[in-house]
N, C-alpha and C positions, 0 to 999 in steps of 0.2 A: 421436440424436432433433435433429428440425426445431426451429427455435421453435413456441412451445407458443401465444403469442399476446400480443400487447402488449403490453408492462407495465402495472402501474399505475402513476401516479405519484398528487403533491400539490398538490392546486388550490388551496392554500393557501399556497406559498408557490413563487418568483419566482426565478432570477435573476438575480444582479448583471452577471451575466456574458455567459457561451455558454450552448446545450443542444445535446442530443441531437433529430435530428428530432421523439421522441415526446415533448419539453420538458420532461425530464429534468435538472436543472441538471448541467450541470460546471462543471470547475473551470479555469484556467489555467495550465498547467501545461507546462513545456520541460526538455530533457536538460540538464543544467553544463552552464560552460566547459568545454573538452579538461585543462584542466590537473586540473580537480577530477573526474572521472571516475572515478578510479578509487575515490574515498571514496563520490560521492554518485552516488544512483540516478536519481531528478527534486526539482523542486524546483515546491511550486505555488502556485495564488492562492486559495480559495473562497469566494466574495461573496452571499452567499442573504440574499431579505427575503421578512418574515413576519411578521403582527400581532405587536404587539408579547406581548398576553398564549398566544400559540397555544405549543404545546408538542409539540416535536417527539421523536416515540418510535421511534430507528431503530436503526442500531448499524453496527458497521465491521469490515474480514477484512482487515490489512495480513500480509501473511508479510515486509513490511520493520521496523528498528526503523527512527520517525520521530523525529523535533523537529517540534510540532503547538504554533505561539502563536496561543492563541486572543485576538483580538481583540475579537470582541462576543459577545455570547448569554454564560448561563448553561447551564453543560457539566455536563451528570451523567456519569460511568462505571462498572460493572460490571466493574472490577477484580478480579484473585487471591487480591487482595487485600482485600478489600470495595468497598464504594462510595464513590468519589471525588466530590466537587462541588467547581466553580474557575467564577468570571471570566475576568475576563482571567485570564490566564496562561503562562507559558511552558517545558511539561514534554520530557521524554524518553519516547517509546510505545516497550516494545521487543515484538517481534513477537509479533502472537499465534497462536493455537495453533487460536482457534475466532472465528464469531462474539461480537463483544465487546459488545453491549447498550449503546447511550449516548442521552442526552438532553436534549434542546437546548431554552431556551426565548428565542421570541423569533429577531429579527435575528442575523446571526453571519458571522463574519469569519475567517475560520481559513488561518495558515500557514505554512507549513514545507516538511519536506526532507523524502526519502528517502533511507539509508544503502544500501551495496551489503553484501551478506555482508560479514566480515572486518572493514570499515569499522571498528564501533567498539571493536573487539579494536586494530586498526593504532592508532588516536586514545586512546582510551582504557584499552586493557587490558581492555574488558568481558566477559565469557561473554555469551553468549546467553541459555545454558540458566539463567540466573540470570531473566535480565529478559523472558519470556515472556507476554504478557497482563498485563503491568505497570504502572506509570506510577512518573517518576520523576525528581526535581529535573536539571534542565543541570550543575548541579554533577555527575552522578554522570559525565558524561563529561568531568568538565574544561574546561567553560560559567559563563558567567556571565546570567545569569541578565535581569538591568543591557540589560548589553551586547546583550541581542536585544531587548526588549525599547524598547532606544532607537532601532531602526535602522528602524521601519516611520512614515514622516510620514505624518498622513494627507493630504497631500495628493497624495499622490506614483503611479504609474502600479504595475500587476502587476508591469509590466520594471522599476521600477525598483528595488521589493520583494525582485524575486529578486536582483537587481545588485546589492547589499546584503546575501543574506545570502551571496554566493558571495562579497564580499570580508572578512565574519568569518566563515568556514568557511576561505579562505586562511591567517590569521592565526590559527587552531585547530591547520593542517597542520603549519602553524611551530612554534610555541609548541611541540607534540608531538612534532615528530620523525619523524613518520606515514612509512611505509612502505607499502608497498603489499601490500592480501591477497592469500595464498596461493594460489598458481596453480588449487592442485588447489581450492580454496573460488571463482573464476572461472567454473570446467571447470561444477562443479555448479548456478554460476545459470544458466550458460547449458544446461546440460541441462532446467534446469524450463524454463523459454519454448518449447525444440524440439524433449524429446525427454521427458515428461513420463512414459510407463511405459516405461521404461525399468531391468530390472535393476538392485538394487546391483550387484549383480557386474558386472555388463555397464559400470557405470559407472566402476564402482574399473579396471577394465578401461582405458578409454579414456580417462580422469585417470593413468593410469601408480601408480597408487595403490594400495599395500596396501590393504583394504575396510578392518582394521584402523585403518589412519589415516585412510583415508579416514572415517570412524564417528565420528572422534574430533575431525575439525577440521571437521565440520558440526557436528555438535550443538553446538560453540565458536560458530561463527561463524552459525548457524540458529537453532541453538536447538531442536533438532530432531530426531532420526534420522532420516538421509538415507531412507529407505522415508518416514516422514510427509513432507516436502519436496516428495516426488513428488507425494505424494496429494493435497495441499494444492492444490501448483498446478493440478494435473488439476479439483481441483474450484472452486478460483478462476478459471480459465477459460470451467469452465461457468456460472459464474455469470456473469460478464461478456458471455458470451449470451443465457444468459434476457434481463438488464434491457438489452441490445439494445445493448453497448457493449463487442462484437468485429467483426469480421470475419463479416459472414451466411455469406461464402466457406468460411469452418472450420468450416462447423454440424458437417458429418458430419465432420469428420473428429473434431473434440473429442467429439463422440457412439462414434464405436470404440474411444474408448477406457477405456470401462466396457463389461462382458461384455456385459449388455443395461438392463434399464429397472428391474428389483429392484437391478441394482446400483449404479445410479446415486442412484434414488431412499435407499438404505442407505446410501452413503455422503455423498452431501448430507447428511441431515438430520443427522445426526451429527455434522458441521461448522456446519452454520448454524442447527438446531434449529430449521428447518425442510421441510417438500417442495419441491422444485423449484415446483411447482404454486402453495403459498402463495407462495412468494418472487416468483415473475410476477406472484401476485394482489393484493395487499400492495406497498404505494408504499412503498419505500424509498432516497430522496433520499441520504441521509449516504451508502449502500456502494454506490451505484452514484456514487458522487461516486470512495470509494475505489477500486474495481473499474475506473472508465471512467482513473486518472491510470496502474493499474498495466499495463492493456492500451496504451496510448499507448506505453509504452517496452517492453512487447512489442513491439510489431510494427513500432519501432525497429530494435532492435537485432538482433529478425529481418529485420531488411533487406526487412518486406511495404509500411514507406510509408519515406520518407526524414523524417527530423526535420522539424518544424513542416508539413508538408503535411496536408491538412485530412482526417482520420481516417475512416475508414466510417460512422461514427452520429452525423456531423455533418450 
């Protein structure tokens, strides 16, 4: 499936930083320092300006557990445990199994990081199958809300904020005595980026693990069974393509992951709550921010771009 059309954008909002060629806001994001790479996937800073009374209704879909610090905006999230409303907040987000509806009023600034699979178990003994589609206090992972909220000097740059988060994470790693995630978990994460059409049996063979052990580790470290991890990865890559935040040279390869158009529509609608056409035709600013950060990491991880390079959609 080739790109259907230019994705709709929301003219009421403006990026406080970078944007795609289509004018969609994107975050300042980068890979972590090398010593933190076993546990952190990405750090990000998102700044978006909007009219004071403007209510943006959208959603997010992250395959990673996240630390999110909301510095501006009035937020509402529809979680597995019901509606959560917040202003300035520092929260732990479990990974999402499907699109999570989000509403934010006014301008917003969100800062945070995504954890690599297995990191939450290494740092705080968390099993992600109990955290999917939920929000929790930072203390769930042994963090201190007050410490994290104090990191962000309003006069500092986005990079200064990322450096401050890295220092706080180093303290957490030392305090927890964290070991690196299981090599099987690391191999599954790589497969989700490079070959999400692989079968679970072949994946277990490739990882050198019994299928039962692989399934147990994946449920603990990803929150869902391996087959769903791969299905979600395919959908997130396709969604990134539809929103214009993927490498357009991969368009044909992404389409071939689905048997036909009806297969794509059925799978996509089940996870995003709308058809691919609806996804393109309605503005998706929060979703695009989430997808773009993941896709940047995917392209760097698979060496399609070098860390810090200009991304194909910029």
